[in-house]
C-alpha positions as CSV (number, residue, x, y, z in Angstrom):
1,X,141.0,97.7,119.8
2,X,139.0,95.2,117.8
3,X,138.0,95.5,114.2
4,X,134.4,95.0,113.1
5,X,134.0,94.9,109.3
6,X,130.8,96.1,107.7
7,X,130.0,94.0,104.6
8,X,127.0,96.0,103.4
9,X,128.8,97.3,100.4
10,X,129.4,93.7,99.2
11,X,125.7,93.2,99.2
12,X,125.1,96.6,97.4
13,X,127.3,95.4,94.6
14,X,125.5,92.1,94.4
15,X,122.1,93.7,94.3
16,X,123.2,96.0,91.5
17,X,122.8,93.1,89.1
18,X,120.3,91.1,91.1
19,X,122.2,87.9,91.1
20,X,124.3,86.1,93.8
21,X,127.8,87.6,93.2
22,X,129.6,88.9,95.0
23,X,128.4,86.8,97.9
24,X,128.4,88.7,101.2
25,X,128.6,85.4,103.2
26,X,131.9,84.5,101.5
27,X,133.1,88.1,102.1
28,X,132.4,87.7,105.8
29,X,134.4,84.4,105.9
30,X,137.4,86.2,104.3
31,X,137.1,89.1,106.7
32,X,137.1,86.7,109.6
33,X,140.2,84.9,108.3
34,X,142.2,88.1,107.9
35,X,141.7,90.0,111.1
36,X,138.0,90.9,111.6
37,X,136.8,90.2,115.2
38,X,133.2,90.7,114.2
39,X,131.0,91.2,111.2
40,X,128.6,94.1,111.0
41,X,125.5,94.3,108.7
42,X,122.7,96.9,108.6
43,X,119.4,95.3,107.9
44,X,117.6,98.4,106.6
45,X,113.8,98.7,106.5
46,X,113.9,99.0,102.7
47,X,116.4,96.0,102.5
48,X,118.6,98.0,100.0
49,X,121.7,95.9,100.6
50,X,121.7,93.1,103.2
51,X,118.6,90.9,103.0
52,X,116.9,88.8,105.6
53,X,118.3,85.6,104.2
54,X,121.8,87.0,104.5
55,X,121.3,87.7,108.2
56,X,119.9,84.3,109.0
57,X,122.8,82.6,107.2
58,X,125.4,84.8,108.9
59,X,123.9,84.0,112.3
60,X,124.6,80.3,111.6
61,X,128.0,80.5,109.8
62,X,130.1,83.2,111.4
63,X,132.9,82.0,113.6
64,X,133.3,85.4,115.2
65,X,130.4,87.7,116.2
66,X,127.5,89.1,114.3
67,X,126.7,92.8,115.0
68,X,123.3,93.7,113.6
69,X,122.7,97.3,112.9
70,X,119.0,98.2,112.9
71,X,116.5,100.9,113.3
72,X,113.6,100.9,115.8
73,X,111.5,98.7,113.5
74,X,109.3,96.0,115.0
75,X,109.9,93.5,112.1
76,X,113.6,93.8,112.5
77,X,113.4,93.5,116.2
78,X,111.5,90.3,115.7
79,X,114.3,88.9,113.5
80,X,116.9,90.0,116.1
81,X,115.1,88.2,118.8
82,X,114.8,85.1,116.7
83,X,118.5,84.8,115.5
84,X,120.0,86.4,118.7
85,X,123.1,88.0,117.2
86,X,126.0,88.7,119.6
87,X,125.1,92.4,119.5
88,X,122.8,94.9,117.9
89,X,123.5,98.6,117.2
90,X,120.5,100.8,117.2
91,X,120.8,103.5,114.5
92,X,118.6,106.2,113.0
93,X,117.3,105.6,109.5
94,X,115.9,107.7,106.7
95,X,114.7,106.1,103.5
96,X,116.2,108.9,101.3
97,X,119.7,108.9,102.8
98,X,122.7,107.2,101.1
99,X,124.3,106.3,104.3
100,X,123.6,106.9,108.0
101,X,123.8,110.7,108.3
102,X,124.0,111.1,112.1
103,X,123.6,109.6,115.5
104,X,120.4,108.4,117.1
105,X,118.6,111.0,119.2
106,X,118.4,109.0,122.4
107,X,117.9,112.1,124.5
108,X,114.9,113.2,122.5
109,X,113.2,109.8,122.6
110,X,114.6,108.2,125.8
111,X,111.4,106.4,126.8
112,X,110.9,104.9,123.3
113,X,114.5,103.8,123.0
114,X,114.5,102.2,126.5
115,X,111.3,100.4,125.7
116,X,112.5,99.1,122.3
117,X,115.8,97.7,123.6
118,X,114.3,96.1,126.7
119,X,113.3,92.7,125.1
120,X,116.7,92.6,123.3
121,X,118.5,93.0,126.5
122,X,116.3,90.5,128.2
123,X,117.1,87.9,125.6
124,X,120.9,88.3,126.2
125,X,121.8,90.4,123.2
126,X,124.3,93.1,123.8
127,X,122.9,96.5,122.8
128,X,124.8,99.5,121.5
129,X,123.4,102.9,120.6
130,X,124.9,104.8,117.7
131,X,125.1,108.4,118.9
132,X,126.8,111.7,118.1
133,X,129.6,112.4,120.6
134,X,127.7,114.9,122.8
135,X,127.2,115.1,126.6
136,X,123.4,115.0,126.2
137,X,123.4,111.9,124.1
138,X,125.9,110.0,126.2
139,X,124.1,110.8,129.5
140,X,120.8,109.7,127.9
141,X,122.3,106.5,126.6
142,X,123.5,105.6,130.1
143,X,119.9,105.7,131.3
144,X,118.5,103.2,128.8
145,X,120.2,100.0,130.1
146,X,122.4,99.6,126.9
147,X,125.9,98.3,127.6
148,X,127.6,100.2,124.7
149,X,127.6,103.3,122.7
150,X,129.1,103.6,119.3
151,X,130.3,107.1,118.6
152,X,129.5,108.5,115.2
153,X,132.9,109.5,113.8
154,X,131.6,110.9,110.6
155,X,132.1,114.6,111.4
156,X,135.7,113.9,112.7
157,X,136.4,112.0,109.4
158,X,135.0,114.8,107.3
159,X,137.1,117.4,109.2
160,X,140.3,115.3,109.3
161,X,143.2,117.3,107.9
162,X,141.4,120.7,108.4
163,X,141.6,123.3,111.2
164,X,138.4,121.8,112.7
165,X,139.9,118.3,113.1
166,X,141.1,118.8,116.7
167,X,137.8,120.1,117.9
168,X,135.9,117.2,116.5
169,X,138.5,114.7,117.8
170,X,138.2,116.2,121.3
171,X,134.5,115.8,121.1
172,X,135.0,112.1,120.5
173,X,137.5,111.8,123.3
174,X,135.5,113.7,125.8
175,X,132.3,111.7,125.0
176,X,134.2,108.4,125.3
177,X,135.6,109.4,128.7
178,X,132.2,110.5,129.9
179,X,130.6,107.3,128.7
180,X,133.1,105.1,130.4
181,X,132.7,107.1,133.7
182,X,129.0,106.2,133.5
183,X,129.7,102.5,133.0
184,X,129.3,102.3,129.2
185,X,131.7,100.6,126.9
186,X,132.6,102.5,123.8
187,X,132.8,101.6,120.1
188,X,133.3,104.0,117.2
189,X,132.7,104.1,113.5
190,X,131.5,105.9,110.3
191,X,133.9,107.4,107.8
192,X,137.1,106.0,109.4
193,X,139.7,105.1,106.8
194,X,143.4,104.2,106.5
195,X,144.5,107.8,106.9
196,X,142.4,109.0,109.9
197,X,142.0,105.8,111.9
198,X,145.3,106.2,113.8
199,X,143.9,108.9,116.1
200,X,141.5,106.4,117.6
201,X,144.6,105.2,119.6
202,X,144.5,108.5,121.5
203,X,141.1,107.6,123.0
204,X,141.5,105.4,126.1
205,X,139.9,102.0,126.2
206,X,138.0,102.1,122.9
207,X,136.6,98.6,122.4
208,X,135.9,98.2,118.7
209,X,135.9,100.1,115.5
210,X,133.3,99.3,112.9
211,X,134.6,100.1,109.4
212,X,133.1,99.2,106.0
213,X,133.3,101.6,103.1
214,X,137.1,102.3,103.2
215,X,137.9,98.6,103.5
216,X,135.7,97.5,100.6
217,X,136.9,100.4,98.5
218,X,140.6,99.3,99.0
219,X,139.6,95.7,98.3
220,X,138.6,96.7,94.8
221,X,142.2,97.4,94.0
222,X,144.1,95.2,96.4
223,X,141.8,92.4,97.4
224,X,139.7,91.9,100.5
225,X,142.3,89.9,102.5
226,X,144.9,92.6,102.1
227,X,142.4,95.4,102.8
228,X,141.2,93.8,106.0
229,X,144.6,92.8,107.2
230,X,146.0,96.3,106.7
231,X,143.2,97.9,108.7
232,X,143.5,95.3,111.4
233,X,147.2,96.0,111.7
234,X,146.6,99.8,111.9
235,X,144.3,99.5,114.8
236,X,146.2,97.0,116.9
């Protein structure tokens, strides 16, 4: 498995004071140097952490791959088509949420999703859909033309260590196997940390894990290089 590191929380800390520190561009460089195979950023409609300038700079300076998380917003689609990141991950977005609360309802808006990602696919950008691990959402995702899904691991992470852990883990595993049988490649992310990430090895052929909060949280105490390296070692 590969490790994509989400650097949004670096930008959140920077924005708390409104200055330039800590610099998410430097954070991305450090992550690349210590095991990250891609850098993920979520350019939200309200620009609460990553800003447009960050994305434009990252698109020019990364030595690995830029994975741009985005909602179905025309202005952000325009940016993606301009900078052409390696991949985009389409996510749901609510202004009032603290973090992404669930997967994209592809099944409920199949035509809209298919239409929105079409120009991105035509421009050569790899498209992933961030979905809950259900049969309905996987099957709908396979109809859109997207090459990847990213399974929302938030519920599994919340239930880790409880009696419901196994049920939620099996939902992930079954969704991954179904997606792969339909020709989709599979990533996963949300809520994964140093304690629960090991079970991802039990899911065959997972491509990449996208992890942010737990890495940045550990970095507060141990430094970003150590935090990235430790997670990279855990998922290899």
